[in-house]
C-alpha positions in Angstrom: 83.8 67.6 138.0 86.4 68.1 140.7 84.9 68.8 144.5 87.1 71.2 146.6 88.3 67.9 148.6 90.0 66.5 144.5 90.5 70.4 143.9 93.0 70.2 147.0 95.0 66.7 146.6 95.1 68.3 142.9 96.9 72.5 144.7 97.2 72.0 148.9 95.2 74.5 148.3 92.9 74.1 151.7 89.2 73.2 150.9 88.4 75.8 153.0 89.7 79.3 151.2 89.0 77.9 147.9 85.2 78.1 148.7 86.2 81.5 149.9 87.9 82.3 146.3 85.2 81.1 145.0 82.5 83.1 147.1 84.9 86.9 146.0 83.7 86.4 142.4 80.2 85.3 142.6 80.9 89.2 144.3 81.4 89.8 141.6 85.4 90.4 143.7 88.6 89.4 142.0 89.8 86.3 143.9 93.0 83.9 143.0 92.9 80.2 142.6 91.6 78.2 139.9 87.6 79.1 138.2 84.4 77.1 139.3 80.8 76.3 138.3 78.5 77.2 140.6 75.9 74.3 140.8 73.5 75.3 143.1 73.6 77.4 146.3 75.6 74.6 147.5 77.2 73.2 145.4 80.3 73.9 143.1 82.8 72.1 141.3 86.2 72.9 138.9 87.5 71.8 135.7 90.2 69.6 135.3 91.2 71.8 132.8 90.8 74.6 134.8 92.9 74.1 137.0 95.7 72.5 135.2 96.2 75.7 133.2 95.7 78.1 137.2 98.4 74.9 138.2 100.7 76.2 135.5 100.1 80.0 135.0 101.7 79.8 138.8 105.1 78.4 137.4 107.6 80.8 137.6 
């Protein structure tokens, strides 16, 4: 399980953007970025597999 800081380190996407995308998904709005797991109201995590798949899907 990766924190937003760790995902930022892998992707370069700002932490605030990762949380914004995650919040949109939680409200049912389509958003880019890797899927996440919501552990509580204050904690989100990303799996390395989801992040790797998202990165791979962005390849041109």
